[in-house]
C-alpha positions in Angstrom: 150.9 39.3 106.3 150.5 37.2 103.2 148.2 38.6 100.8 148.4 42.2 101.9 149.1 44.6 98.9 147.8 42.5 96.2 146.8 44.4 93.0 143.1 45.0 92.3 143.2 43.9 88.7 140.1 43.1 86.6 139.9 40.3 84.4 140.6 40.9 80.8 139.8 38.9 77.5 142.5 36.3 77.1 140.4 33.9 74.7 143.2 34.2 72.1 145.8 32.7 74.4 146.7 28.9 75.0 146.9 28.1 78.6 148.0 25.2 80.4 147.5 24.5 84.2 150.1 21.9 85.5 148.9 20.5 88.8 150.5 18.4 91.4 148.5 15.4 93.0 149.8 15.3 96.4 147.6 16.8 99.3 144.3 16.3 97.4 142.2 18.7 99.2 144.4 21.7 98.8 145.1 20.7 95.3 141.2 20.6 94.5 141.0 23.9 95.9 144.0 25.4 93.9 142.9 23.9 90.7 139.4 25.3 91.2 140.7 28.7 91.8 142.9 28.5 88.6 139.8 27.3 86.6 137.6 30.2 88.0 140.3 32.7 87.0 140.8 31.1 83.6 137.1 31.3 83.0 136.9 35.0 84.4 139.5 35.6 81.6 137.4 33.8 78.9 140.0 30.8 78.8 139.6 27.2 78.9 143.0 25.8 79.8 144.5 22.5 79.4 144.9 20.7 82.8 147.6 18.6 83.1 148.3 16.4 86.4 151.8 15.4 87.8 152.6 13.3 90.6 154.2 15.9 92.7 155.6 19.6 92.9 159.0 18.1 91.8 157.7 17.2 88.5 156.1 20.7 87.8 159.2 22.4 85.9 159.5 19.6 83.4 156.0 19.5 82.2 156.0 23.3 82.5 158.8 23.3 80.1 157.3 20.8 77.7 154.4 23.1 77.6 156.4 26.2 76.8 158.2 24.2 74.1 154.7 23.4 72.7 153.6 26.9 72.2 151.5 27.6 75.4 151.1 31.4 75.9 151.0 31.0 79.6 151.3 28.2 82.2 150.0 28.1 85.7 152.0 25.7 88.1 150.2 24.5 91.0 151.4 22.4 94.0 151.9 22.1 97.7 154.9 21.1 99.7 154.4 20.9 103.6 157.6 21.0 105.7 158.4 17.9 107.5 161.2 16.6 109.6 163.8 16.2 107.0 165.6 18.6 104.3 163.3 17.1 101.7 161.0 20.2 102.0 164.0 22.3 101.1 165.0 20.5 98.2 161.8 20.1 96.6 160.9 23.9 97.2 164.2 25.2 95.8 164.1 22.6 92.8 160.6 23.4 91.8 160.8 27.2 92.4 164.2 27.3 90.3 162.9 25.1 87.7 159.6 27.2 87.1 161.5 30.5 87.0 163.9 29.0 84.6 161.1 27.8 82.1 159.6 31.5 82.4 162.8 33.0 81.7 164.4 30.8 79.1 161.1 30.6 77.1 159.8 34.1 77.6 156.5 32.3 78.8 154.8 33.6 81.9 154.4 30.7 84.7 151.9 31.6 87.2 153.5 30.6 90.7 150.8 28.5 92.5 153.5 26.5 94.6 152.4 26.7 98.3 155.3 26.1 100.5 154.0 25.6 104.1 154.9 24.8 107.5 151.8 22.7 108.1 148.6 21.5 106.7 146.6 24.4 108.2 148.7 27.0 106.5 148.1 25.1 102.9 144.3 25.0 103.5 144.2 28.5 104.3 145.5 29.6 101.0 143.9 26.7 99.0 140.9 28.9 98.0 138.4 26.6 99.9 135.4 27.5 101.9 136.7 29.3 104.8 140.3 30.1 103.4 141.8 33.4 103.7 143.3 33.2 100.2 142.9 31.7 96.8 146.5 31.3 95.5 145.3 29.1 92.5 143.1 31.9 91.2 145.9 34.4 91.9 148.5 32.3 90.2 146.2 32.0 87.1 145.3 35.7 87.0 149.0 36.7 87.2 150.0 34.4 84.4 147.2 35.7 82.4 147.8 39.4 83.0 151.6 38.6 82.2 150.9 36.9 78.9 148.8 39.8 78.0 152.0 42.1 78.4 154.3 39.8 76.9 152.0 39.7 73.9 151.9 43.3 73.6 155.8 43.6 73.6 155.9 41.0 71.0 153.2 42.7 69.0 154.5 45.9 69.8 150.7 47.0 70.6 149.5 48.9 73.7 147.9 46.8 76.6 145.5 47.8 79.4 145.3 45.5 82.5 143.0 47.8 84.4 
């Protein structure tokens, strides 16, 4: 079951971090929920993110890379791809996932993975953090990026970090 085994991490002060949320525009209701969740997580961590909108999930990696190059400490990538009757789903999911991973590794900048890859609209809505949703993947992606940025900062600064 998705969501089982998630860590019970408390928000930490990340007010010194520069954070970007890059959000796709397709599937408005789902994206609104994901974006609201990411904003709540950032607020819980004392951060006001810069929110950048892109047309679709395929465009997430290029803007995430621009953010990494511009000096953001953490990036949250939000999107949703719903399976259809063509291989388009596989190509977009693979390209976006590989591209976001490459940004994180190449730039040593955490990228919160809030890209929903779902078989149908019901699965996407159930993960969007909306009223009645079982999961809040926008919140989870932002919280993970922020916690990871704290760890990266501690490695770079050679200072201890406490996440719990």
